[in-house]
C-alpha beads as a LAMMPS data file, in Angstrom:
LAMMPS data file: protein, C-alpha beads

317 atoms
316 bonds

1 atom types
1 bond types

-500.0 500.0 xlo xhi
-500.0 500.0 ylo yhi
-500.0 500.0 zlo zhi

Masses

1 110.0

Atoms # bond

1 1 1 -0.104 -0.099 0.169
2 1 1 1.776 3.371 -1.276
3 1 1 1.266 6.247 1.197
4 1 1 -0.729 9.178 0.260
5 1 1 1.547 11.384 0.165
6 1 1 3.135 9.535 -3.049
7 1 1 -0.360 9.015 -4.521
8 1 1 -0.482 12.630 -4.165
9 1 1 2.912 13.297 -5.781
10 1 1 2.065 10.361 -8.658
11 1 1 -1.190 12.625 -9.702
12 1 1 0.426 15.898 -9.530
13 1 1 3.606 14.352 -12.098
14 1 1 0.938 12.870 -13.900
15 1 1 -1.000 16.095 -14.396
16 1 1 1.677 18.191 -15.231
17 1 1 3.016 16.200 -18.282
18 1 1 -0.882 15.960 -19.511
19 1 1 -0.913 20.120 -18.460
20 1 1 2.488 20.697 -20.390
21 1 1 1.334 18.960 -23.373
22 1 1 -2.368 20.907 -23.754
23 1 1 -0.843 24.520 -23.073
24 1 1 0.180 26.940 -26.567
25 1 1 2.130 29.015 -24.381
26 1 1 5.553 29.323 -23.302
27 1 1 5.287 30.457 -19.728
28 1 1 2.724 28.008 -19.049
29 1 1 5.100 25.509 -20.955
30 1 1 7.361 26.625 -18.425
31 1 1 5.187 26.211 -15.328
32 1 1 4.569 22.391 -16.110
33 1 1 8.120 21.501 -16.383
34 1 1 8.569 23.258 -13.231
35 1 1 5.821 20.814 -11.535
36 1 1 6.549 18.290 -13.410
37 1 1 10.710 18.778 -12.225
38 1 1 9.274 19.406 -8.044
39 1 1 6.859 16.100 -8.363
40 1 1 9.336 14.280 -9.220
41 1 1 12.018 15.032 -6.786
42 1 1 9.620 14.129 -4.456
43 1 1 9.197 10.696 -6.146
44 1 1 12.339 9.575 -6.172
45 1 1 14.181 11.124 -2.373
46 1 1 14.816 8.410 -0.668
47 1 1 16.611 9.503 3.026
48 1 1 18.246 6.230 3.041
49 1 1 21.244 6.643 0.528
50 1 1 22.244 9.206 -1.212
51 1 1 18.421 10.546 -1.961
52 1 1 19.714 14.369 -0.819
53 1 1 22.585 14.781 -2.807
54 1 1 21.347 13.404 -5.808
55 1 1 18.001 15.651 -5.013
56 1 1 19.901 18.692 -5.388
57 1 1 22.157 18.092 -8.008
58 1 1 18.685 17.326 -10.024
59 1 1 17.515 20.593 -8.985
60 1 1 20.117 23.248 -9.726
61 1 1 20.864 21.087 -13.195
62 1 1 16.988 21.527 -14.138
63 1 1 16.796 25.179 -12.371
64 1 1 19.303 26.301 -14.845
65 1 1 18.207 25.046 -17.746
66 1 1 14.294 26.068 -17.056
67 1 1 15.919 29.611 -16.461
68 1 1 17.857 30.268 -19.249
69 1 1 14.947 28.098 -21.384
70 1 1 12.267 30.995 -19.578
71 1 1 14.420 33.704 -21.056
72 1 1 14.577 31.584 -24.386
73 1 1 10.802 32.139 -24.653
74 1 1 10.588 35.796 -24.393
75 1 1 13.634 37.000 -25.795
76 1 1 13.888 37.827 -29.473
77 1 1 17.515 36.513 -30.196
78 1 1 18.237 34.944 -33.630
79 1 1 20.127 32.033 -32.344
80 1 1 16.514 30.612 -30.561
81 1 1 16.368 27.342 -32.074
82 1 1 19.967 26.724 -31.452
83 1 1 20.380 27.693 -27.862
84 1 1 16.486 25.829 -26.986
85 1 1 18.177 23.274 -28.397
86 1 1 21.110 23.035 -26.726
87 1 1 18.602 23.613 -23.820
88 1 1 16.448 20.922 -23.864
89 1 1 19.537 19.145 -24.917
90 1 1 20.724 19.099 -21.831
91 1 1 17.228 18.772 -19.173
92 1 1 17.054 15.368 -20.858
93 1 1 20.927 13.774 -20.794
94 1 1 21.373 14.418 -24.629
95 1 1 24.723 14.715 -25.961
96 1 1 26.927 16.748 -25.247
97 1 1 25.050 17.963 -22.144
98 1 1 25.439 14.172 -20.690
99 1 1 27.800 14.709 -18.486
100 1 1 24.906 14.940 -15.178
101 1 1 23.128 12.152 -15.916
102 1 1 25.193 8.922 -15.021
103 1 1 25.986 10.092 -12.023
104 1 1 22.220 10.623 -11.640
105 1 1 21.066 7.588 -12.616
106 1 1 24.312 5.637 -10.346
107 1 1 22.761 7.551 -7.563
108 1 1 18.547 6.758 -7.842
109 1 1 16.505 3.060 -7.347
110 1 1 16.250 1.203 -10.139
111 1 1 12.306 2.267 -10.337
112 1 1 13.738 6.036 -10.116
113 1 1 16.318 5.572 -13.137
114 1 1 13.327 3.442 -14.979
115 1 1 11.509 7.410 -14.796
116 1 1 14.127 9.572 -15.424
117 1 1 15.015 6.916 -18.867
118 1 1 11.812 7.184 -20.162
119 1 1 8.490 9.137 -18.961
120 1 1 11.210 12.160 -18.236
121 1 1 12.089 12.823 -21.447
122 1 1 8.193 13.007 -23.194
123 1 1 8.256 16.882 -22.840
124 1 1 11.970 17.297 -24.228
125 1 1 11.177 15.023 -26.926
126 1 1 8.103 16.863 -27.895
127 1 1 9.162 20.254 -27.098
128 1 1 11.868 19.451 -29.922
129 1 1 10.022 17.933 -32.143
130 1 1 8.903 21.579 -32.868
131 1 1 12.283 23.048 -33.310
132 1 1 14.023 20.285 -35.707
133 1 1 16.741 22.093 -37.635
134 1 1 20.176 21.072 -38.734
135 1 1 21.583 22.019 -35.484
136 1 1 19.402 18.656 -34.639
137 1 1 22.767 16.605 -35.839
138 1 1 25.099 17.525 -34.100
139 1 1 22.927 16.843 -30.641
140 1 1 22.030 13.532 -32.219
141 1 1 25.504 12.175 -33.197
142 1 1 27.260 13.546 -30.007
143 1 1 24.432 11.585 -28.514
144 1 1 24.431 8.486 -30.626
145 1 1 29.016 8.516 -30.492
146 1 1 29.606 9.783 -26.750
147 1 1 26.234 7.036 -25.351
148 1 1 28.363 4.428 -27.563
149 1 1 31.534 5.091 -26.595
150 1 1 30.731 5.912 -22.455
151 1 1 29.087 2.154 -22.348
152 1 1 32.512 1.044 -22.993
153 1 1 34.208 -0.374 -19.648
154 1 1 31.570 -0.365 -17.838
155 1 1 31.245 -1.994 -14.849
156 1 1 28.399 -0.117 -12.706
157 1 1 24.749 -0.987 -14.555
158 1 1 23.355 1.544 -13.424
159 1 1 25.936 4.065 -15.396
160 1 1 25.447 1.063 -18.204
161 1 1 22.324 1.396 -18.728
162 1 1 21.975 5.403 -18.411
163 1 1 24.819 5.684 -21.502
164 1 1 22.528 3.163 -23.497
165 1 1 19.891 5.427 -23.019
166 1 1 22.215 8.747 -24.061
167 1 1 22.131 6.388 -27.042
168 1 1 19.286 5.933 -27.627
169 1 1 18.015 9.588 -27.453
170 1 1 20.068 10.435 -30.271
171 1 1 17.953 7.633 -31.846
172 1 1 14.546 9.063 -30.857
173 1 1 15.876 12.483 -32.394
174 1 1 16.966 11.628 -35.615
175 1 1 13.229 9.849 -35.803
176 1 1 12.145 13.411 -36.109
177 1 1 13.766 14.108 -39.202
178 1 1 11.069 11.273 -40.765
179 1 1 7.497 12.102 -38.472
180 1 1 6.711 14.135 -35.914
181 1 1 5.702 11.589 -34.396
182 1 1 7.602 9.037 -34.474
183 1 1 9.965 9.384 -31.543
184 1 1 6.780 8.353 -29.536
185 1 1 7.267 4.800 -30.800
186 1 1 10.557 4.758 -30.408
187 1 1 9.953 5.753 -27.274
188 1 1 7.436 3.034 -26.224
189 1 1 9.434 0.602 -27.426
190 1 1 12.559 1.374 -25.738
191 1 1 10.333 1.858 -22.460
192 1 1 9.157 -1.673 -22.862
193 1 1 12.727 -3.393 -23.909
194 1 1 13.906 -1.385 -20.687
195 1 1 11.472 -2.198 -17.917
196 1 1 11.905 -6.257 -17.698
197 1 1 15.607 -5.384 -17.780
198 1 1 15.315 -3.527 -14.974
199 1 1 12.705 -5.236 -13.304
200 1 1 15.060 -8.322 -13.455
201 1 1 17.958 -5.880 -11.803
202 1 1 16.003 -4.817 -9.395
203 1 1 14.290 -8.263 -8.311
204 1 1 17.836 -9.411 -7.785
205 1 1 18.984 -6.415 -6.238
206 1 1 22.114 -6.585 -9.101
207 1 1 24.301 -2.802 -8.877
208 1 1 27.498 -4.844 -10.481
209 1 1 27.990 -6.424 -14.136
210 1 1 30.043 -9.296 -11.529
211 1 1 27.115 -9.963 -9.779
212 1 1 24.953 -11.273 -12.815
213 1 1 25.554 -14.746 -11.148
214 1 1 23.180 -14.775 -9.017
215 1 1 20.261 -13.359 -11.208
216 1 1 17.260 -15.809 -11.136
217 1 1 15.651 -15.279 -15.130
218 1 1 18.515 -15.275 -17.216
219 1 1 16.186 -15.529 -19.974
220 1 1 14.985 -11.904 -19.130
221 1 1 18.077 -10.548 -18.906
222 1 1 20.115 -11.974 -21.603
223 1 1 17.095 -11.490 -24.552
224 1 1 16.276 -7.782 -23.037
225 1 1 20.161 -6.642 -23.715
226 1 1 20.156 -8.531 -26.323
227 1 1 16.598 -6.870 -27.324
228 1 1 18.737 -3.797 -26.485
229 1 1 21.448 -4.383 -28.822
230 1 1 19.008 -4.332 -31.466
231 1 1 19.085 -8.617 -32.715
232 1 1 16.459 -10.009 -35.595
233 1 1 13.616 -11.193 -35.225
234 1 1 12.983 -8.868 -31.377
235 1 1 11.217 -6.032 -31.028
236 1 1 14.890 -3.307 -30.499
237 1 1 15.343 -4.914 -34.338
238 1 1 12.759 -3.112 -35.860
239 1 1 12.835 0.377 -34.273
240 1 1 16.506 0.847 -36.229
241 1 1 15.187 -1.456 -39.063
242 1 1 12.878 1.157 -39.587
243 1 1 14.984 3.978 -39.239
244 1 1 17.600 2.256 -42.048
245 1 1 15.541 1.369 -43.917
246 1 1 14.939 5.757 -44.770
247 1 1 18.252 6.197 -44.805
248 1 1 18.840 4.055 -47.488
249 1 1 16.931 7.217 -49.302
250 1 1 18.963 9.925 -47.260
251 1 1 22.686 9.015 -47.536
252 1 1 24.462 6.101 -47.634
253 1 1 27.663 7.090 -46.095
254 1 1 25.095 8.284 -42.569
255 1 1 23.357 4.635 -43.158
256 1 1 27.375 3.134 -42.685
257 1 1 27.906 5.527 -39.911
258 1 1 24.812 4.381 -37.912
259 1 1 25.153 0.940 -38.920
260 1 1 28.826 0.683 -37.481
261 1 1 27.680 3.122 -33.729
262 1 1 24.778 -0.275 -33.771
263 1 1 26.942 -3.686 -33.702
264 1 1 29.329 -1.317 -31.430
265 1 1 26.820 -1.481 -29.140
266 1 1 25.358 -5.186 -29.920
267 1 1 29.112 -5.640 -28.868
268 1 1 29.012 -3.843 -25.701
269 1 1 25.474 -6.098 -24.524
270 1 1 26.697 -8.597 -26.095
271 1 1 30.059 -8.125 -23.452
272 1 1 27.725 -7.933 -20.584
273 1 1 25.733 -11.558 -21.121
274 1 1 28.249 -13.102 -22.485
275 1 1 29.778 -15.009 -19.470
276 1 1 25.259 -15.965 -18.670
277 1 1 25.786 -17.424 -22.239
278 1 1 28.614 -19.659 -22.005
279 1 1 28.327 -20.364 -18.777
280 1 1 31.300 -18.996 -17.266
281 1 1 29.221 -17.985 -14.390
282 1 1 29.028 -20.082 -11.337
283 1 1 25.354 -21.125 -11.543
284 1 1 23.642 -23.287 -14.312
285 1 1 23.780 -20.795 -16.930
286 1 1 20.195 -21.840 -18.241
287 1 1 18.990 -22.500 -15.584
288 1 1 15.723 -21.031 -14.509
289 1 1 13.283 -21.114 -11.136
290 1 1 10.097 -20.158 -10.911
291 1 1 8.907 -19.678 -7.444
292 1 1 5.194 -20.214 -8.422
293 1 1 2.808 -21.671 -11.868
294 1 1 1.198 -17.542 -11.553
295 1 1 5.125 -16.253 -12.390
296 1 1 4.966 -13.889 -15.131
297 1 1 7.044 -14.414 -17.384
298 1 1 8.869 -11.763 -19.584
299 1 1 10.320 -13.745 -22.383
300 1 1 7.167 -12.940 -23.854
301 1 1 8.145 -9.579 -23.199
302 1 1 11.265 -9.593 -25.912
303 1 1 9.551 -12.753 -28.058
304 1 1 7.054 -10.620 -29.117
305 1 1 9.007 -8.397 -31.225
306 1 1 8.763 -9.856 -34.086
307 1 1 4.759 -9.756 -34.313
308 1 1 4.729 -5.787 -32.646
309 1 1 7.674 -4.861 -35.613
310 1 1 5.524 -6.634 -38.086
311 1 1 2.442 -4.691 -37.679
312 1 1 4.255 -1.132 -36.420
313 1 1 5.432 -1.350 -39.764
314 1 1 2.211 -2.237 -41.916
315 1 1 0.342 0.487 -39.891
316 1 1 3.865 2.919 -40.665
317 1 1 4.020 2.246 -44.575

Bonds

1 1 1 2
2 1 2 3
3 1 3 4
4 1 4 5
5 1 5 6
6 1 6 7
7 1 7 8
8 1 8 9
9 1 9 10
10 1 10 11
11 1 11 12
12 1 12 13
13 1 13 14
14 1 14 15
15 1 15 16
16 1 16 17
17 1 17 18
18 1 18 19
19 1 19 20
20 1 20 21
21 1 21 22
22 1 22 23
23 1 23 24
24 1 24 25
25 1 25 26
26 1 26 27
27 1 27 28
28 1 28 29
29 1 29 30
30 1 30 31
31 1 31 32
32 1 32 33
33 1 33 34
34 1 34 35
35 1 35 36
36 1 36 37
37 1 37 38
38 1 38 39
39 1 39 40
40 1 40 41
41 1 41 42
42 1 42 43
43 1 43 44
44 1 44 45
45 1 45 46
46 1 46 47
47 1 47 48
48 1 48 49
49 1 49 50
50 1 50 51
51 1 51 52
52 1 52 53
53 1 53 54
54 1 54 55
55 1 55 56
56 1 56 57
57 1 57 58
58 1 58 59
59 1 59 60
60 1 60 61
61 1 61 62
62 1 62 63
63 1 63 64
64 1 64 65
65 1 65 66
66 1 66 67
67 1 67 68
68 1 68 69
69 1 69 70
70 1 70 71
71 1 71 72
72 1 72 73
73 1 73 74
74 1 74 75
75 1 75 76
76 1 76 77
77 1 77 78
78 1 78 79
79 1 79 80
80 1 80 81
81 1 81 82
82 1 82 83
83 1 83 84
84 1 84 85
85 1 85 86
86 1 86 87
87 1 87 88
88 1 88 89
89 1 89 90
90 1 90 91
91 1 91 92
92 1 92 93
93 1 93 94
94 1 94 95
95 1 95 96
96 1 96 97
97 1 97 98
98 1 98 99
99 1 99 100
100 1 100 101
101 1 101 102
102 1 102 103
103 1 103 104
104 1 104 105
105 1 105 106
106 1 106 107
107 1 107 108
108 1 108 109
109 1 109 110
110 1 110 111
111 1 111 112
112 1 112 113
113 1 113 114
114 1 114 115
115 1 115 116
116 1 116 117
117 1 117 118
118 1 118 119
119 1 119 120
120 1 120 121
121 1 121 122
122 1 122 123
123 1 123 124
124 1 124 125
125 1 125 126
126 1 126 127
127 1 127 128
128 1 128 129
129 1 129 130
130 1 130 131
131 1 131 132
132 1 132 133
133 1 133 134
134 1 134 135
135 1 135 136
136 1 136 137
137 1 137 138
138 1 138 139
139 1 139 140
140 1 140 141
141 1 141 142
142 1 142 143
143 1 143 144
144 1 144 145
145 1 145 146
146 1 146 147
147 1 147 148
148 1 148 149
149 1 149 150
150 1 150 151
151 1 151 152
152 1 152 153
153 1 153 154
154 1 154 155
155 1 155 156
156 1 156 157
157 1 157 158
158 1 158 159
159 1 159 160
160 1 160 161
161 1 161 162
162 1 162 163
163 1 163 164
164 1 164 165
165 1 165 166
166 1 166 167
167 1 167 168
168 1 168 169
169 1 169 170
170 1 170 171
171 1 171 172
172 1 172 173
173 1 173 174
174 1 174 175
175 1 175 176
176 1 176 177
177 1 177 178
178 1 178 179
179 1 179 180
180 1 180 181
181 1 181 182
182 1 182 183
183 1 183 184
184 1 184 185
185 1 185 186
186 1 186 187
187 1 187 188
188 1 188 189
189 1 189 190
190 1 190 191
191 1 191 192
192 1 192 193
193 1 193 194
194 1 194 195
195 1 195 196
196 1 196 197
197 1 197 198
198 1 198 199
199 1 199 200
200 1 200 201
201 1 201 202
202 1 202 203
203 1 203 204
204 1 204 205
205 1 205 206
206 1 206 207
207 1 207 208
208 1 208 209
209 1 209 210
210 1 210 211
211 1 211 212
212 1 212 213
213 1 213 214
214 1 214 215
215 1 215 216
216 1 216 217
217 1 217 218
218 1 218 219
219 1 219 220
220 1 220 221
221 1 221 222
222 1 222 223
223 1 223 224
224 1 224 225
225 1 225 226
226 1 226 227
227 1 227 228
228 1 228 229
229 1 229 230
230 1 230 231
231 1 231 232
232 1 232 233
233 1 233 234
234 1 234 235
235 1 235 236
236 1 236 237
237 1 237 238
238 1 238 239
239 1 239 240
240 1 240 241
241 1 241 242
242 1 242 243
243 1 243 244
244 1 244 245
245 1 245 246
246 1 246 247
247 1 247 248
248 1 248 249
249 1 249 250
250 1 250 251
251 1 251 252
252 1 252 253
253 1 253 254
254 1 254 255
255 1 255 256
256 1 256 257
257 1 257 258
258 1 258 259
259 1 259 260
260 1 260 261
261 1 261 262
262 1 262 263
263 1 263 264
264 1 264 265
265 1 265 266
266 1 266 267
267 1 267 268
268 1 268 269
269 1 269 270
270 1 270 271
271 1 271 272
272 1 272 273
273 1 273 274
274 1 274 275
275 1 275 276
276 1 276 277
277 1 277 278
278 1 278 279
279 1 279 280
280 1 280 281
281 1 281 282
282 1 282 283
283 1 283 284
284 1 284 285
285 1 285 286
286 1 286 287
287 1 287 288
288 1 288 289
289 1 289 290
290 1 290 291
291 1 291 292
292 1 292 293
293 1 293 294
294 1 294 295
295 1 295 296
296 1 296 297
297 1 297 298
298 1 298 299
299 1 299 300
300 1 300 301
301 1 301 302
302 1 302 303
303 1 303 304
304 1 304 305
305 1 305 306
306 1 306 307
307 1 307 308
308 1 308 309
309 1 309 310
310 1 310 311
311 1 311 312
312 1 312 313
313 1 313 314
314 1 314 315
315 1 315 316
316 1 316 317
């Protein structure tokens, strides 16, 4: 049973998102962003861990971005779109302004990390979809490259998932050039993929790669990581397949670059689950322990990618 205060802040958090989505004035948009930030801080605050430090860090980072964004809304600068894109990418942790994102995620719980990597990106991505320009390519390419490079040699699972989120932000922003609402589909499918991964990590209290040997649902975790890397025919493959399909008619050199970065990220995800797949852990690699017959198997989320991907592809075509 959740406390009444938690339910209150959840309602305020959801209402702030709906309020911002329905506003047609920049001042009201700014008010919605501020209410959203304060309600998120109230939800992720935890007295037992580094809750005060991470909440203050997140508050100062978002307040600085909101202040500059508010100034840009009512100014007559010629570089309005450029600076607004920089501030919005800074607020959601996209490259090249991602420096605060991994450290904040490392100090949060898995549930708070999931909200920060998914729902908290809805409002900045929506505003960026109205400010699409050529400067957006700088944010896209830096997010994809820095997210991939930052994920290498990471032992902490929260920092690894944070850099992975920075990488996928680049793909979400790139989808704005294809369709104004394509990023919604990408974000929804990305949320489905990391939901199962973070559930397994939270359930077994996994914080480090060296602790993956005691994970109970190995099938779910392995399929989730491979789906994140874009291995066919899982759900993550179709997300990038759509973008590759449209890149064929754009620029072949950019398509090759995107494929190389996808292969690099797939190597990083495969490195994480390699020891589980090859059976070098102390426990049996493919042994799945079901506590009861009522246990929900998360594997179907990733295996259903065949049906979901094909149906979504047919709808978009």
